[in-house]
C-alpha positions as CSV (number, residue, x, y, z in Angstrom):
1,X,87.6,13.0,282.8
2,X,87.7,16.7,284.2
3,X,90.9,16.9,282.9
4,X,89.9,15.6,279.5
5,X,86.9,18.2,279.5
6,X,89.2,20.9,280.2
7,X,91.4,20.1,277.1
8,X,88.7,19.9,275.1
9,X,87.3,23.4,276.3
10,X,90.7,24.9,275.5
11,X,90.5,23.3,271.8
12,X,87.3,24.6,271.4
13,X,88.5,28.3,272.8
14,X,91.7,28.0,270.4
15,X,89.4,27.1,267.5
16,X,86.4,29.8,267.7
17,X,90.0,32.4,268.8
18,X,91.0,31.3,264.8
19,X,88.1,31.5,263.1
20,X,88.0,34.2,260.7
21,X,85.4,37.2,260.7
22,X,82.3,36.3,259.4
23,X,81.7,38.2,256.3
24,X,79.0,38.5,254.8
25,X,79.8,37.2,251.3
26,X,76.3,37.8,249.5
27,X,76.7,41.5,250.4
28,X,79.2,43.9,249.0
29,X,78.7,47.5,249.9
30,X,79.2,49.6,246.4
31,X,81.1,53.3,247.9
32,X,79.8,55.2,245.0
33,X,82.3,58.1,243.2
34,X,83.9,60.0,246.1
35,X,85.6,63.8,244.9
36,X,88.4,66.2,246.6
37,X,86.0,68.8,248.7
38,X,88.7,71.4,248.5
39,X,87.7,73.3,245.6
40,X,91.2,75.4,245.6
41,X,93.1,71.5,245.1
42,X,95.3,71.2,241.8
43,X,95.0,67.9,241.3
44,X,91.0,66.3,240.4
45,X,90.9,63.1,242.7
46,X,88.3,60.4,242.8
47,X,88.0,57.8,244.7
48,X,85.3,54.8,244.9
49,X,85.6,50.9,245.5
50,X,83.2,48.1,247.2
51,X,83.4,46.9,250.7
52,X,82.4,43.5,252.6
53,X,80.5,43.6,255.6
54,X,80.8,41.4,258.9
55,X,77.2,40.3,259.5
56,X,77.2,42.9,263.0
57,X,78.5,45.7,260.6
58,X,81.7,45.7,263.1
59,X,84.0,45.9,260.2
60,X,84.4,46.5,256.8
61,X,86.6,45.2,254.6
62,X,87.1,48.0,251.6
63,X,89.0,47.7,248.3
64,X,89.4,51.5,246.8
65,X,90.6,52.4,243.4
66,X,92.0,56.2,243.2
67,X,92.0,58.1,239.9
68,X,94.0,61.7,239.9
69,X,94.5,63.7,237.4
70,X,96.9,67.3,237.4
71,X,98.8,69.7,235.3
72,X,102.2,68.9,234.9
73,X,103.6,72.6,234.9
74,X,101.9,74.9,237.2
75,X,100.7,78.5,236.3
76,X,103.4,80.0,238.4
77,X,105.9,77.3,237.0
78,X,104.8,78.5,233.4
79,X,105.6,82.1,234.7
80,X,109.0,81.7,236.6
81,X,110.0,79.9,233.1
82,X,109.4,82.3,231.1
83,X,110.9,85.2,233.2
84,X,114.2,82.9,233.0
85,X,114.2,82.8,229.4
86,X,113.2,86.4,229.0
87,X,116.2,87.1,231.6
88,X,118.7,84.9,229.7
89,X,117.6,86.7,226.5
90,X,118.1,90.2,227.6
91,X,121.4,89.3,228.6
92,X,122.7,88.9,225.3
93,X,120.1,88.4,222.7
94,X,122.3,87.7,219.6
95,X,124.3,85.5,221.5
96,X,121.3,83.6,222.6
97,X,120.1,83.4,219.6
98,X,123.0,81.9,217.7
99,X,123.8,79.0,220.4
100,X,120.2,77.9,220.7
101,X,120.3,77.7,216.7
102,X,123.3,75.9,217.2
103,X,121.7,73.1,219.4
104,X,118.0,73.0,218.6
105,X,118.0,73.6,214.1
106,X,121.7,71.7,213.2
107,X,119.6,68.4,213.7
108,X,122.2,66.1,211.8
109,X,120.1,62.6,212.6
110,X,117.9,63.9,209.7
111,X,114.7,62.3,211.3
112,X,110.7,64.0,210.7
113,X,108.0,64.5,212.3
114,X,105.6,61.4,212.2
115,X,102.8,63.0,209.8
116,X,100.3,60.8,211.3
117,X,101.2,62.1,214.5
118,X,101.1,66.2,213.0
119,X,97.9,65.0,211.4
120,X,95.6,64.3,214.9
121,X,98.0,66.6,217.1
122,X,97.4,70.8,216.9
123,X,100.5,70.9,219.7
124,X,102.6,69.2,217.8
125,X,101.8,70.6,214.9
126,X,102.0,74.7,216.8
127,X,105.8,73.3,217.6
128,X,107.1,71.9,214.6
129,X,105.8,75.5,212.7
130,X,107.2,78.0,215.5
131,X,110.7,75.3,215.1
132,X,110.4,75.9,211.4
133,X,109.8,79.8,212.1
134,X,113.0,80.2,213.8
135,X,115.2,77.7,211.9
136,X,113.9,79.7,208.9
137,X,114.9,83.4,210.5
138,X,116.9,82.9,213.7
139,X,116.0,86.2,215.5
140,X,114.8,87.4,219.1
141,X,111.2,87.5,217.8
142,X,111.2,84.2,216.1
143,X,112.9,82.8,219.6
144,X,110.8,84.7,221.7
145,X,107.4,83.1,219.9
146,X,109.1,79.2,219.6
147,X,109.9,79.7,223.3
148,X,106.4,80.6,224.4
149,X,104.8,78.1,222.3
150,X,107.1,75.4,223.9
151,X,105.8,76.6,227.2
152,X,102.3,77.1,226.4
153,X,102.5,73.0,225.2
154,X,104.0,72.3,228.5
155,X,101.2,74.3,230.0
156,X,98.5,71.6,228.6
157,X,100.3,68.6,229.4
158,X,98.6,66.5,232.3
159,X,99.5,63.4,234.3
160,X,97.0,60.9,235.4
161,X,97.6,58.2,238.1
162,X,95.4,55.4,239.0
163,X,96.2,53.1,242.0
164,X,93.5,50.7,244.1
165,X,94.5,49.9,247.8
166,X,92.6,48.2,250.2
167,X,91.4,49.2,254.2
168,X,90.3,47.1,256.7
169,X,87.8,49.9,259.1
170,X,86.4,48.9,262.5
171,X,82.8,50.6,263.3
172,X,83.1,53.6,266.1
173,X,79.7,54.8,266.5
174,X,78.4,56.3,263.2
175,X,81.7,55.8,261.5
176,X,84.8,53.2,259.8
177,X,87.7,53.8,261.1
178,X,91.7,52.3,259.8
179,X,94.4,53.4,261.6
180,X,97.5,52.3,259.5
181,X,100.9,52.8,260.3
182,X,103.6,54.2,261.7
183,X,105.3,52.3,258.6
184,X,108.1,52.6,256.2
185,X,111.5,54.1,257.1
186,X,109.5,57.9,258.0
187,X,107.3,56.5,260.1
188,X,104.1,57.5,258.4
189,X,100.8,57.3,259.9
190,X,97.5,57.2,257.8
191,X,94.2,57.4,259.1
192,X,91.1,56.3,257.3
193,X,87.4,57.4,258.1
194,X,84.7,56.2,255.7
195,X,81.4,57.8,256.7
196,X,77.8,56.8,255.1
197,X,75.5,59.5,254.0
198,X,72.6,57.5,255.3
199,X,73.3,55.7,258.3
200,X,70.2,53.4,258.8
201,X,71.5,51.8,255.2
202,X,74.0,50.0,256.7
203,X,71.5,47.6,257.5
204,X,70.9,46.5,253.9
205,X,72.6,43.8,252.0
206,X,74.0,46.4,249.0
207,X,74.4,49.2,251.6
208,X,74.7,53.1,251.3
209,X,75.5,54.3,248.1
210,X,77.1,57.6,249.4
211,X,79.8,58.1,251.6
212,X,82.7,60.3,252.6
213,X,85.9,59.3,253.0
214,X,88.3,61.9,254.9
215,X,92.2,61.2,255.2
216,X,95.0,62.2,257.8
217,X,98.7,61.8,256.9
218,X,101.5,62.2,259.7
219,X,104.8,61.1,260.0
220,X,106.6,60.2,262.9
221,X,109.9,60.9,262.3
222,X,112.3,64.2,263.5
223,X,111.8,67.4,261.4
224,X,115.7,67.3,261.0
225,X,115.6,63.6,260.2
226,X,118.2,64.4,256.7
227,X,116.8,60.8,255.0
228,X,113.1,61.8,255.1
229,X,113.6,65.8,254.8
230,X,115.0,64.5,251.1
231,X,112.6,64.8,248.3
232,X,112.8,61.3,247.8
233,X,111.1,59.8,250.8
234,X,109.7,63.0,252.2
235,X,105.9,63.1,252.6
236,X,103.8,65.6,252.8
237,X,101.8,65.6,256.0
238,X,98.1,67.1,255.7
239,X,94.3,65.9,255.3
240,X,92.2,65.7,252.7
241,X,88.4,64.7,252.3
242,X,86.8,63.0,249.3
243,X,82.8,63.0,249.7
244,X,80.1,62.1,247.2
245,X,78.5,65.6,247.0
246,X,82.0,67.6,246.6
247,X,81.4,70.1,243.3
248,X,83.1,68.6,240.2
249,X,86.1,69.9,238.1
250,X,87.6,70.1,235.1
251,X,91.2,70.5,234.0
252,X,92.1,71.2,230.2
253,X,94.4,68.9,228.9
254,X,96.3,68.8,225.6
255,X,98.2,65.3,226.0
256,X,97.9,63.3,229.0
257,X,100.9,61.2,230.9
258,X,99.0,57.5,231.9
259,X,100.4,55.7,234.6
260,X,98.7,52.6,236.2
261,X,99.6,51.6,240.0
262,X,97.3,48.8,239.8
263,X,97.8,46.0,241.7
264,X,95.1,43.9,240.6
265,X,93.0,43.7,243.8
266,X,89.6,42.8,242.4
267,X,88.5,41.0,245.8
268,X,88.1,42.8,248.3
269,X,88.7,39.6,250.7
270,X,91.3,38.5,248.4
271,X,95.1,38.4,250.3
C-alpha cells in the first residue's frame, strides 16, 4: 500500500512539474509604441507589441514588432563620394568626360524611362534631365551637374525594415528581464529589460500601456576571431533604449526600399 501511494505521489509530482505555466488567456497587455531615446541615432526605431502574463505576473511572454528607417547614405558618405569624384575629374577632366560619355550615353539597348514613372517621381525626372544635358553637351560642367544630381538622389533614398521577435521575460522586482544566448557562431548574448511606466497597473487585466525597453548586446568570441570579425558575421556590441516618452524624429525620404522580415507570429504563445 505504501509503495502504491509513493508511486502515485511521484506521478502527481511529475504531472505538476510538466504542466505549462498558468497564463491568463483573458489577459493580454498592450505594449505601446517605444522610440529610440538617443537623438543622435541615424535610424528611426519604433517597437511595440503584446504580452501574455502569468496569473502571478512573474512571467511575461511577449511578441514585438520593430520598425527601422534610415538613410541609405549618410551625409559623410555623400561628402566623401563627392570629393573622390572631384579628385578623379581633376586628374584629367577631358579623359573622364570621354570615358563617362562612352559608358553612360552610348546606350545601345534603346530602352526609355517609363513615362508614368517619370510623371510621379520628381527625382527620376531630375536624373533624366541631368543625364540628357550631359549627353547632349558633354563637358566638365555638365558632368559635375550630373554627379551632383546622382549624389543628391542617392542621399534621398531610405531603407525600411520591419521585423518581429519573441521574448519570455521573468520578473525582477519592478522589471521583467530575458537573458538570451549565447547563440550563433559568435556567441551573441542579448539582455532585454522591460519596465512599465506605472507598476501598479500590472495588476489590471489590460496592464500598463506605457513601457521602456532596454536592450544590450555582447559577444563571447575573442577580439581576434577571424570569422566573427568579418562584416558578414560581425555583431556590433552596444546598448539601445526605446521608450514611450522618447522624442519623435523624422527623415526626409525621396524613395524607400522596404523589406519585411515578419515571421507571422501573431500569437505571443504560438510555438
